[in-house]
Structures are given as structure tokens and as C-alpha cells.
One Martini backbone bead per residue (centre of mass of N, CA, C, O) as a GRO file, in nm:
protein
  319
    1MET     BB    1  -0.296  -1.814  -1.732
    2LEU     BB    2  -0.472  -1.722  -1.479
    3THR     BB    3  -0.661  -1.965  -1.497
    4LEU     BB    4  -0.452  -2.166  -1.413
    5LEU     BB    5  -0.383  -2.046  -1.139
    6LYS     BB    6  -0.670  -2.086  -1.018
    7LEU     BB    7  -0.639  -2.407  -1.025
    8LEU     BB    8  -0.362  -2.396  -0.828
    9LYS     BB    9  -0.420  -2.221  -0.556
   10ASP     BB   10  -0.466  -2.471  -0.341
   11GLY     BB   11  -0.180  -2.649  -0.344
   12ARG     BB   12  -0.239  -2.885  -0.522
   13PHE     BB   13  -0.248  -3.150  -0.719
   14HIS     BB   14  -0.226  -3.144  -1.087
   15SER     BB   15  -0.281  -3.265  -1.373
   16GLY     BB   16  -0.221  -3.216  -1.703
   17GLN     BB   17  -0.484  -3.340  -1.805
   18ALA     BB   18  -0.685  -3.178  -1.621
   19LEU     BB   19  -0.591  -2.895  -1.705
   20GLY     BB   20  -0.646  -2.928  -2.006
   21ALA     BB   21  -0.951  -2.992  -1.986
   22ALA     BB   22  -1.030  -2.723  -1.839
   23LEU     BB   23  -0.893  -2.536  -2.086
   24GLY     BB   24  -0.875  -2.672  -2.379
   25ILE     BB   25  -0.583  -2.804  -2.381
   26SER     BB   26  -0.282  -2.915  -2.400
   27ARG     BB   27  -0.017  -3.037  -2.220
   28SER     BB   28   0.194  -2.857  -2.359
   29ALA     BB   29   0.042  -2.593  -2.307
   30VAL     BB   30   0.053  -2.612  -2.005
   31TRP     BB   31   0.359  -2.609  -1.978
   32LYS     BB   32   0.398  -2.325  -2.101
   33GLN     BB   33   0.226  -2.170  -1.890
   34LEU     BB   34   0.394  -2.252  -1.645
   35GLN     BB   35   0.651  -2.107  -1.737
   36HIS     BB   36   0.525  -1.824  -1.744
   37LEU     BB   37   0.450  -1.807  -1.448
   38GLU     BB   38   0.738  -1.824  -1.340
   39ALA     BB   39   0.868  -1.590  -1.504
   40GLU     BB   40   0.649  -1.347  -1.458
   41LEU     BB   41   0.563  -1.409  -1.130
   42GLY     BB   42   0.767  -1.584  -0.949
   43LEU     BB   43   0.680  -1.875  -0.933
   44SER     BB   44   0.653  -2.193  -0.763
   45ILE     BB   45   0.665  -2.517  -0.930
   46HIS     BB   46   0.579  -2.840  -0.887
   47ARG     BB   47   0.713  -3.162  -1.014
   48VAL     BB   48   0.541  -3.484  -1.029
   49ARG     BB   49   0.552  -3.792  -1.115
   50GLY     BB   50   0.206  -3.890  -1.125
   51ARG     BB   51   0.075  -3.599  -1.003
   52GLY     BB   52   0.205  -3.319  -1.111
   53TYR     BB   53   0.101  -2.996  -1.012
   54GLN     BB   54   0.242  -2.748  -0.773
   55LEU     BB   55   0.232  -2.513  -0.561
   56ALA     BB   56   0.441  -2.420  -0.308
   57ALA     BB   57   0.192  -2.226  -0.239
   58PRO     BB   58  -0.086  -2.108  -0.153
   59LEU     BB   59  -0.345  -1.899  -0.293
   60THR     BB   60  -0.488  -1.568  -0.223
   61LEU     BB   61  -0.703  -1.392  -0.396
   62LEU     BB   62  -0.849  -1.131  -0.506
   63ASP     BB   63  -1.205  -1.056  -0.411
   64PRO     BB   64  -1.466  -0.850  -0.476
   65ALA     BB   65  -1.704  -1.018  -0.354
   66GLN     BB   66  -1.577  -1.063  -0.075
   67ILE     BB   67  -1.532  -0.771   0.000
   68ASP     BB   68  -1.825  -0.673  -0.031
   69ASP     BB   69  -1.958  -0.880   0.172
   70LYS     BB   70  -1.766  -0.769   0.429
   71SER     BB   71  -1.865  -0.495   0.403
   72SER     BB   72  -2.000  -0.211   0.433
   73ALA     BB   73  -2.246  -0.001   0.311
   74ARG     BB   74  -2.002   0.227   0.269
   75SER     BB   75  -1.855   0.105   0.053
   76TRP     BB   76  -1.644   0.074  -0.217
   77PRO     BB   77  -1.593   0.039  -0.527
   78VAL     BB   78  -1.431  -0.246  -0.693
   79GLN     BB   79  -1.111  -0.293  -0.855
   80VAL     BB   80  -0.948  -0.580  -1.010
   81PHE     BB   81  -0.608  -0.659  -1.095
   82ASP     BB   82  -0.370  -0.870  -1.201
   83SER     BB   83  -0.224  -0.646  -1.393
   84ILE     BB   84  -0.027  -0.338  -1.350
   85ASP     BB   85   0.142  -0.063  -1.337
   86SER     BB   86  -0.065   0.115  -1.146
   87THR     BB   87  -0.307   0.211  -0.932
   88ASN     BB   88  -0.277   0.516  -0.960
   89ALA     BB   89  -0.277   0.529  -1.271
   90GLU     BB   90  -0.561   0.400  -1.303
   91ALA     BB   91  -0.713   0.606  -1.137
   92LEU     BB   92  -0.647   0.850  -1.321
   93ARG     BB   93  -0.782   0.730  -1.571
   94ALA     BB   94  -1.067   0.705  -1.449
   95ILE     BB   95  -1.111   1.004  -1.410
   96GLU     BB   96  -1.087   1.078  -1.712
   97ARG     BB   97  -1.342   0.884  -1.786
   98GLY     BB   98  -1.563   0.955  -1.541
   99LEU     BB   99  -1.546   0.812  -1.283
  100ALA     BB  100  -1.717   0.786  -0.996
  101ALA     BB  101  -1.675   0.905  -0.691
  102PRO     BB  102  -1.598   0.661  -0.509
  103PHE     BB  103  -1.300   0.440  -0.553
  104LEU     BB  104  -1.132   0.114  -0.597
  105VAL     BB  105  -0.790   0.008  -0.652
  106LEU     BB  106  -0.660  -0.317  -0.737
  107ALA     BB  107  -0.366  -0.548  -0.720
  108GLU     BB  108  -0.152  -0.819  -0.761
  109ARG     BB  109   0.027  -0.636  -0.955
  110GLN     BB  110   0.319  -0.432  -1.041
  111THR     BB  111   0.521  -0.295  -1.307
  112ALA     BB  112   0.512   0.039  -1.193
  113GLY     BB  113   0.564   0.098  -0.912
  114ARG     BB  114   0.524   0.382  -0.680
  115GLY     BB  115   0.665   0.639  -0.501
  116ARG     BB  116   0.816   0.867  -0.366
  117ARG     BB  117   1.026   1.044  -0.570
  118GLY     BB  118   1.013   0.802  -0.797
  119ARG     BB  119   1.013   0.542  -0.658
  120LYS     BB  120   1.026   0.214  -0.644
  121TRP     BB  121   0.763  -0.041  -0.612
  122VAL     BB  122   0.768  -0.340  -0.504
  123SER     BB  123   0.533  -0.596  -0.685
  124PRO     BB  124   0.443  -0.878  -0.618
  125PHE     BB  125   0.255  -1.156  -0.660
  126ALA     BB  126   0.012  -1.205  -0.419
  127GLU     BB  127   0.151  -1.055  -0.142
  128ASN     BB  128   0.036  -0.768  -0.148
  129LEU     BB  129  -0.076  -0.424  -0.116
  130TYR     BB  130  -0.252  -0.248  -0.386
  131TYR     BB  131  -0.384   0.081  -0.310
  132SER     BB  132  -0.658   0.291  -0.457
  133LEU     BB  133  -0.822   0.585  -0.349
  134VAL     BB  134  -1.102   0.774  -0.464
  135LEU     BB  135  -1.165   1.126  -0.422
  136ARG     BB  136  -1.392   1.384  -0.373
  137ILE     BB  137  -1.317   1.732  -0.345
  138GLU     BB  138  -1.481   1.971  -0.139
  139GLY     BB  139  -1.388   2.301  -0.007
  140GLY     BB  140  -1.088   2.287  -0.040
  141MET     BB  141  -0.791   2.282   0.143
  142ARG     BB  142  -0.889   2.173   0.416
  143GLN     BB  143  -0.939   1.872   0.303
  144LEU     BB  144  -0.602   1.837   0.262
  145GLU     BB  145  -0.503   1.868   0.533
  146GLY     BB  146  -0.311   1.604   0.641
  147LEU     BB  147  -0.405   1.352   0.470
  148SER     BB  148  -0.157   1.159   0.464
  149LEU     BB  149  -0.150   1.129   0.779
  150VAL     BB  150  -0.426   1.004   0.808
  151VAL     BB  151  -0.374   0.753   0.643
  152GLY     BB  152  -0.135   0.649   0.811
  153LEU     BB  153  -0.299   0.610   1.072
  154ALA     BB  154  -0.499   0.403   0.953
  155VAL     BB  155  -0.290   0.190   0.872
  156MET     BB  156  -0.175   0.149   1.151
  157ARG     BB  157  -0.441   0.049   1.288
  158ALA     BB  158  -0.487  -0.196   1.100
  159LEU     BB  159  -0.218  -0.344   1.170
  160ARG     BB  160  -0.263  -0.364   1.474
  161GLU     BB  161  -0.531  -0.531   1.449
  162GLN     BB  162  -0.353  -0.770   1.297
  163GLY     BB  163  -0.072  -0.778   1.503
  164VAL     BB  164   0.121  -0.518   1.443
  165ALA     BB  165   0.246  -0.360   1.710
  166GLY     BB  166   0.526  -0.193   1.611
  167VAL     BB  167   0.388   0.012   1.444
  168GLY     BB  168   0.477   0.327   1.284
  169LEU     BB  169   0.560   0.664   1.225
  170LYS     BB  170   0.687   0.860   0.935
  171TRP     BB  171   0.774   1.141   0.819
  172PRO     BB  172   0.511   1.161   0.606
  173ASN     BB  173   0.459   0.838   0.448
  174ASP     BB  174   0.555   0.624   0.669
  175LEU     BB  175   0.593   0.276   0.783
  176LEU     BB  176   0.725   0.125   1.079
  177VAL     BB  177   0.958  -0.127   1.210
  178GLY     BB  178   1.158   0.044   1.344
  179GLN     BB  179   1.370   0.069   1.055
  180LYS     BB  180   1.135  -0.078   0.893
  181LYS     BB  181   0.955  -0.101   0.612
  182ILE     BB  182   0.586  -0.166   0.554
  183ALA     BB  183   0.480   0.122   0.447
  184GLY     BB  184   0.310   0.341   0.201
  185ILE     BB  185   0.242   0.680   0.068
  186LEU     BB  186   0.048   0.816  -0.225
  187LEU     BB  187  -0.046   1.134  -0.326
  188GLU     BB  188  -0.283   1.238  -0.584
  189LEU     BB  189  -0.371   1.535  -0.784
  190VAL     BB  190  -0.679   1.657  -0.945
  191GLY     BB  191  -0.736   1.977  -1.015
  192ASP     BB  192  -0.887   2.213  -0.789
  193PRO     BB  193  -0.792   2.273  -0.464
  194ALA     BB  194  -0.991   2.535  -0.426
  195ASP     BB  195  -1.237   2.344  -0.510
  196VAL     BB  196  -1.245   2.086  -0.733
  197CYS     BB  197  -1.128   1.748  -0.667
  198HIS     BB  198  -0.895   1.476  -0.701
  199VAL     BB  199  -0.788   1.203  -0.485
  200VAL     BB  200  -0.515   0.975  -0.448
  201LEU     BB  201  -0.493   0.698  -0.226
  202GLY     BB  202  -0.187   0.551  -0.186
  203VAL     BB  203  -0.125   0.199  -0.091
  204GLY     BB  204   0.156   0.017   0.054
  205ILE     BB  205   0.174  -0.331   0.162
  206ASN     BB  206   0.359  -0.554   0.343
  207VAL     BB  207   0.248  -0.877   0.387
  208ASN     BB  208   0.384  -1.179   0.256
  209MET     BB  209   0.662  -1.096   0.223
  210GLN     BB  210   1.014  -1.253   0.227
  211ALA     BB  211   1.142  -1.153  -0.054
  212ALA     BB  212   1.369  -0.874  -0.191
  213ASP     BB  213   1.624  -0.766  -0.395
  214GLU     BB  214   1.518  -0.466  -0.501
  215VAL     BB  215   1.532  -0.343  -0.231
  216ASP     BB  216   1.690  -0.021  -0.108
  217GLN     BB  217   1.582  -0.100   0.189
  218GLN     BB  218   1.462  -0.139   0.481
  219TRP     BB  219   1.244  -0.424   0.547
  220THR     BB  220   0.905  -0.547   0.598
  221SER     BB  221   0.638  -0.765   0.719
  222MET     BB  222   0.366  -0.903   0.846
  223ARG     BB  223   0.480  -1.193   0.838
  224LEU     BB  224   0.760  -1.138   0.968
  225GLU     BB  225   0.635  -1.017   1.239
  226SER     BB  226   0.420  -1.273   1.301
  227GLY     BB  227   0.433  -1.568   1.137
  228ARG     BB  228   0.190  -1.510   0.932
  229VAL     BB  229  -0.073  -1.545   0.714
  230PHE     BB  230  -0.257  -1.320   0.507
  231ASP     BB  231  -0.571  -1.193   0.427
  232ARG     BB  232  -0.621  -0.947   0.193
  233ASN     BB  233  -0.927  -0.916   0.197
  234HIS     BB  234  -0.947  -0.851   0.499
  235LEU     BB  235  -0.762  -0.604   0.491
  236VAL     BB  236  -0.935  -0.430   0.306
  237VAL     BB  237  -1.173  -0.412   0.499
  238GLU     BB  238  -1.032  -0.299   0.749
  239LEU     BB  239  -0.915  -0.047   0.614
  240GLY     BB  240  -1.183   0.074   0.526
  241LEU     BB  241  -1.303   0.120   0.808
  242VAL     BB  242  -1.078   0.305   0.920
  243LEU     BB  243  -1.080   0.517   0.696
  244GLN     BB  244  -1.371   0.612   0.730
  245ASP     BB  245  -1.326   0.728   1.014
  246TYR     BB  246  -1.093   0.930   0.956
  247LEU     BB  247  -1.222   1.087   0.717
  248SER     BB  248  -1.460   1.188   0.878
  249ARG     BB  249  -1.306   1.345   1.095
  250HIS     BB  250  -1.156   1.527   0.896
  251GLN     BB  251  -1.402   1.657   0.756
  252CYS     BB  252  -1.536   1.775   1.020
  253ASP     BB  253  -1.249   1.878   1.201
  254GLY     BB  254  -0.990   1.825   1.089
  255PHE     BB  255  -0.653   1.785   1.164
  256SER     BB  256  -0.661   1.883   1.464
  257ALA     BB  257  -0.813   1.621   1.575
  258ILE     BB  258  -0.536   1.430   1.494
  259HIS     BB  259  -0.263   1.547   1.571
  260ALA     BB  260  -0.190   1.412   1.852
  261GLU     BB  261  -0.204   1.118   1.757
  262TRP     BB  262   0.025   1.130   1.556
  263GLU     BB  263   0.255   1.217   1.751
  264GLN     BB  264   0.229   0.964   1.939
  265ASN     BB  265   0.317   0.777   1.664
  266HIS     BB  266   0.598   0.909   1.627
  267LEU     BB  267   0.913   0.762   1.611
  268TRP     BB  268   1.081   1.064   1.573
  269GLN     BB  269   1.031   1.194   1.830
  270GLY     BB  270   1.308   1.386   1.933
  271ARG     BB  271   1.492   1.340   1.697
  272ALA     BB  272   1.778   1.327   1.514
  273VAL     BB  273   1.794   1.493   1.191
  274SER     BB  274   1.767   1.477   0.829
  275LEU     BB  275   1.678   1.709   0.578
  276ILE     BB  276   1.589   1.640   0.243
  277ALA     BB  277   1.638   1.894  -0.029
  278GLY     BB  278   1.774   1.765  -0.259
  279VAL     BB  279   2.097   1.904  -0.202
  280ASN     BB  280   1.983   1.965   0.072
  281GLN     BB  281   2.072   1.995   0.430
  282ILE     BB  282   1.887   1.958   0.747
  283ASP     BB  283   1.958   1.996   1.083
  284GLY     BB  284   1.773   1.837   1.356
  285VAL     BB  285   1.481   1.837   1.578
  286VAL     BB  286   1.196   1.682   1.653
  287VAL     BB  287   0.891   1.831   1.761
  288GLY     BB  288   0.671   1.796   1.510
  289ILE     BB  289   0.357   1.917   1.418
  290ASP     BB  290   0.126   2.091   1.268
  291SER     BB  291  -0.209   2.174   1.182
  292ARG     BB  292  -0.117   2.072   0.867
  293GLY     BB  293   0.150   1.860   0.881
  294ALA     BB  294   0.401   1.999   0.931
  295LEU     BB  295   0.728   2.016   1.005
  296ARG     BB  296   0.897   2.039   1.327
  297LEU     BB  297   1.208   2.206   1.369
  298LYS     BB  298   1.515   2.222   1.547
  299VAL     BB  299   1.741   2.484   1.442
  300ASP     BB  300   1.966   2.613   1.621
  301GLY     BB  301   1.722   2.677   1.841
  302VAL     BB  302   1.513   2.694   1.599
  303GLU     BB  303   1.193   2.696   1.487
  304LYS     BB  304   1.086   2.505   1.197
  305ILE     BB  305   0.903   2.485   0.884
  306PHE     BB  306   0.805   2.185   0.688
  307SER     BB  307   0.707   2.131   0.341
  308GLY     BB  308   0.657   1.873   0.101
  309GLY     BB  309   0.703   1.620  -0.153
  310GLU     BB  310   1.050   1.635  -0.160
  311LEU     BB  311   1.089   1.531   0.124
  312SER     BB  312   1.342   1.387   0.351
  313LEU     BB  313   1.384   1.161   0.628
  314ARG     BB  314   1.663   1.126   0.861
  315LEU     BB  315   1.866   0.974   1.063
  316ARG     BB  316   2.106   1.041   1.279
  317ASP     BB  317   2.384   0.911   1.428
  318ASP     BB  318   2.319   1.090   1.708
  319SER     BB  319   2.017   0.971   1.784
   0.00000   0.00000   0.00000
């Protein structure tokens, strides 16, 4: 079925006879595959008598050879999947199989994409970036301090370089344009964090998505913000270059070297917020973050520190 899609990706008309000849199947079998493409991947295919079949819009698919060709000599080995449950889940399975890190897992779509706190990450086919980088971490907890914030800063820089000027950070792992989410980060760790472990840096970026009924919060995409279509292969390369720079700085100098830059780009700095921890809510004003990336809140005039993977930050109505 995806072989048929690759024949159609140029956005031009192709006759049923020509498609059948290329695939070695009948015209009726071509018709059935086209129906599956529409149903399973949500694609729109035009049918015109005498001309054939045409995708409603051309597709640029992820291409590991193109990514590798444009990347630096320090780039990571890339695996690209047409469809997968989630890139983070596949990355974790690859670690179990003994695949040597670092390596990068990408997918055209995710059938069970997930964000923080178990939330679903809507993952339509060939529209966005679903990206999981696996690193081997040696030297203990210092190498993990503030790591998700470092990744967020790198993603922000990559998006700004692509022309999304208004993007900024929201503690701990979101990127917003105004109040609309454009990207998120999910880090998962296996092994002994005090010794040797592997960490999966999961990044989801809304790239060319224009509609999504399933998303349960305000969102935007690079295309909606800029008015143009982006080549996701180019975005993978650019994000890799920026990530390499930030990860190198973090490894050499620790999170403290990036601390101030992160605070300068935190959209909710000085804002009145509610911190949600399970059924508990803590109201305060964002002071900043500490040297390890934990949130500093002023609560009833007293500064308090909060960290942990199950915390969620929301703006208060009086902010």
C-alpha cells in the first residue's frame, strides 16, 4: 500500500492502468489499495475520469538517505518507519535488542503516540515530526540534570531558525506560540541513572498539520504560523545540528551553563500560575528555575522548589 503512495506522492495524476502496471496488480486491486490509503492514513485522493488518481496535495516523505547526505559527519544513524506505535516505544525496544547508541528513530505516523502524563499525542501521517534520539549516559546524575529543558531550548532554536519567530518555552517540556502548543518533549530512561543508562529524547513537532479534531488543547503548527509548507527532512537535519551543540555544552559544562538562556525564553516567567500535582493545586508566581532545572515558585511570599515528571503548569486567570 505504501509503495502505491510513493508513486502518487508527486501530486500528479496517474492512471489506474499505469499504477497497476508499476505494482504488478489489477486496476481493481489498485482501487482497493487507494481506499485503504484514504481510510487508514486519512489522505484525500482525487479521482478524475480519463486522467486517473491524484493526491489532494503532494507529499514529501522522510528519507534516511537524504537526511544522512545533508547531515554533519557527527550525525546519528537514522531508522525511519512508515507506521509505528510510537518512536519512543521503538527506541526502548531497540535498546533492549542491544542496538548501540546513539541512534535516531523517526516515523511517518504513530498509532499510539504519547506525551507526558500518559496523554495521547495525535500523529497524522507525513505531516509532523515524530523524533526519538537515544543516548548512552555515563557519569551519573549530573549528565541528566535539566536535560529535558536543554532539549526544549534546542527545539526552540531550530524552529526559530526555520522562521517560527514567536515560539518560546513553557516549563517543563512544552513549546508554545502564544498560548498554543507547537511541540512537546518526553524523556524516558532505562538503566541505572547513578552509573550507566540510556535516555530516549522524544520530540514531537507540529510541522505541516492544519486540522486535528482529536487534540484536546490549543495547538498550532509551523505551517499555520508561517503560511508555508516545510520539508521535514531538512527540519530533521537542522534539529540534529542544534541538538548536537546544546548536548555538547550540557555535557561539558552542566545545565548551569544554559540556565540563564532557558529563563530568558520562558514565556511564563513572572506569571501567576497553578501547579497541578495529582489532585493537589499550588498557586504561585513563577520566579524561574534552579541550577538543576526545577521550577522556582513564590507561594504566599515564600520561594519553593518543585520538580518531577507528573507536574503540570497552568496560567491562572489573574495572570
